[in-house]
N, C-alpha and C positions, 0 to 999 in steps of 0.2 A: 189425365192430369197427374203430374208428378209432384212430389214433395208432400210435406205434412199438411193436414187441414189447418185453416186459419183459426187462431185462438179466438175465444169469445171476447169481442171488443169491450162489451159492458163490464165483464169481470176484470179485464186488465186495467181499464180506466178507473174502476172502483178501487183496485189495488194501489194504483198511483196516488189517488186522492187520500187513501188511508195512510200511505207513507208520508204524504205532506202534512197530514194532521198529527200523526204520532211522532214524527221526527226521528224515527228509528233508522238503523242502518238498512240498506236495501236487502241485504242477505237475511234480515230478520223479518221480512215480509211474511205474514201468515200464509200457510199452505193453501188455504181456501181460495186465494187469488191466483194460484198457479206458481210455477217456478219464479223465484225472485229475479233471475236473469232475464226472463221474458218481460217482467214488469219494468225493470230498469231500462232494458234495451228499447222498449217502446217509448218510454219517456225521453230517453236520450236522443233517439232517432228523430222523433217528432220535434224535439227542441232544435236539433240541428237543421231540420228542414223548415223551421218556422211555423209548424202546424198549430202549436198552442197559441201563438200570437195571432195567426190568421183567424182562428175560431173566436178568440176574444174580440178582435176587431169587427168581425161580422155581427156578433151579438151585442156589442156595446155601441154600435153605430147609432147616433141619435136619429129619431124619426123626422125631426125638423130643426131648422136653425133657431137661434134665439134662446139657447139654453144658458143657464147660470152654472158656471164652473168654479171650483176652488183649487187653489194651488198651495201645496205645503210639502214638507219632507219629514222623514222619520229615519232614525239611525238603526241599523241592523248590526248586531254583534256577529262577528265571524268566528267560527270555531277554529281551533288550531289545525284541523284536518282540511280546512278550506284553502290552504296555500300549497304551492308546489305542483300544481297541475300543468300538464303540457297543453299549450294552446297556440292558436294561430296568431298572426300579427293583428287581426282585426280586434278592435276594442270589445265588440260584442262577444268574442270568444276568448278573451284574455283571462288567464288565471289571476287569482288574487295576489297582489304583490306581498312581499315578505316584510316590507317596512312597517313599523308599528303604526304610523299615522294613516296607512292605507287599510288597516284591518277593520275599519268601521264603515263599510259601504253605506251609502245613503239611498234609500228607495224613495224617489220623489215622483209624485203623480198629480195630475189634474183630476179632480174628483168626479163623483157621480153627477149626472147620469151617463157620462161618456168619458170615463177615466182612461188615461194613457200612462202606464207606469214607465219609469226610466230609472236607470242606476247611475249614480254619480259618486265620486270619491268622497269619503267621509270628511276630509279636511276642507272641501270646497264650501264656500258660503252659499246659503240658499239662493241669494240673488244672482250669484255667478253662474249657477246651473239653470236658472229659470228660463233663459232664452231657448235652450235646447228642448226643454220640456214643453214650453209654449208652442214650439213648432209642431209638436205632436198633437196638440189639442184641436178639436173640431171647431167649426164656426160657433161663436158665442156672442151673447149680448152683454154679459157681466162676468167679471173675473174677481173672485174674492181671495184675498191673501192677507197674511198678518204683516206686522211691521218689518219683519226680515226682508220683505220684498219691496219696501218703500225706496224707490230710486227713480230719478227722472227718465233715464233711458228705458227702463222696463215699463214705466207708465206710458211713455211715448209709443213703445212697441205694441202695447195692449190697445191703445187708441187707434193706431194705424190699422189694426185688425178689425176695427169697427165695434169694439167692445168698450165698456165703461169699467175702469179699475175701481174697485172698492177696497182700499188699502188704508189703514190708519197711518197717521204721520208719526215719524220718529220724533223723539224729544228734542233733537238738535236740528230739526228741519227749519230753514229760514222762511221759505215760501210754503204756507200751509194750504193743503188741498182739502176741500170739503169731501166728505164721504157719507154714504147712507148707513147710519148705525143700525137701523132696523134690518137692512139687507145683510149687513156684516154678521148678524147673529146666525145666519145660515151656514157660516163657515164650519160649524161643528160637524157638518156632514163628513168632511174629510177626516176629522179626528176619529169619528166612529168607524170610518172606512179602514183606517190604519189598525184600529182595534180588532176589527173583523179579520183582517189579513193576518195579524199576529196571533190569532187563535190557531193558525197552522204553525206547528213548531219548526218546520223546515223553512218558514218565512221569518219567524221571530229570531231564529239563529241560522246563519248561513253555514251549511255544511258542504255545499257544492263548490268544487274547485273552479269551475268555469262560470263567468258571469252570464253566459248564454243560458246555461241550465238553471241558474238561480232566477233569472228574469222569466224564463218559461214557467217556473214554479209559481212566481207571482201572478202571471197571467192566468194560470189554472186555478189558483186560489181565488182570484177575483171573479172568475167565471162561476165558481161554486157559490160565492157570496151573493152574486147577482141572482142566481137561480133560487136561492133560499129566501130572497126578499119578496 
């Protein structure tokens, strides 16, 4: 057998998680985890191949239908080093744009127990990005969301999926929809979820030039959060 021996996967993955938590530059990775180039190359290579997403999908898959999901978004500040990367034409690999209004990407996700993260431009309204995020969600019985998602088209899309929308009415709504206030209190799950994700400094602030790598970091951070629960 030619070539060097394979590095310790546990040590390398631990190094990647450490870098996500600390938010440091890859070259500042502690030596205990091995060469920083090995740590970064593994993270980047698996992000490009969709490995982190595949692992997340396998572990976050619900055991049965009829789950209650929440939908919300949070803004992520982008560091100045997050622009100017070379990327392909696909949106999943597109570098962050230099225009000021694009420097706050939005991490939007349907929450536990089967969350599916998605990235949207910071200037997009929550309800405008909701259909794309909803398409990633597993079968559900109830979807919880705040007033930012109160729209007839979105409500109709949720109902066509066989779920019940639990969304408060906007103050200017003409036709008032009844909603379960007790069930709506469970929406705080997604707020806590965002807080857990932002404990990882590379999630709270985007340093990655490519959306593909940043989304991979979100998947990995979510995996660790699930594992610790």
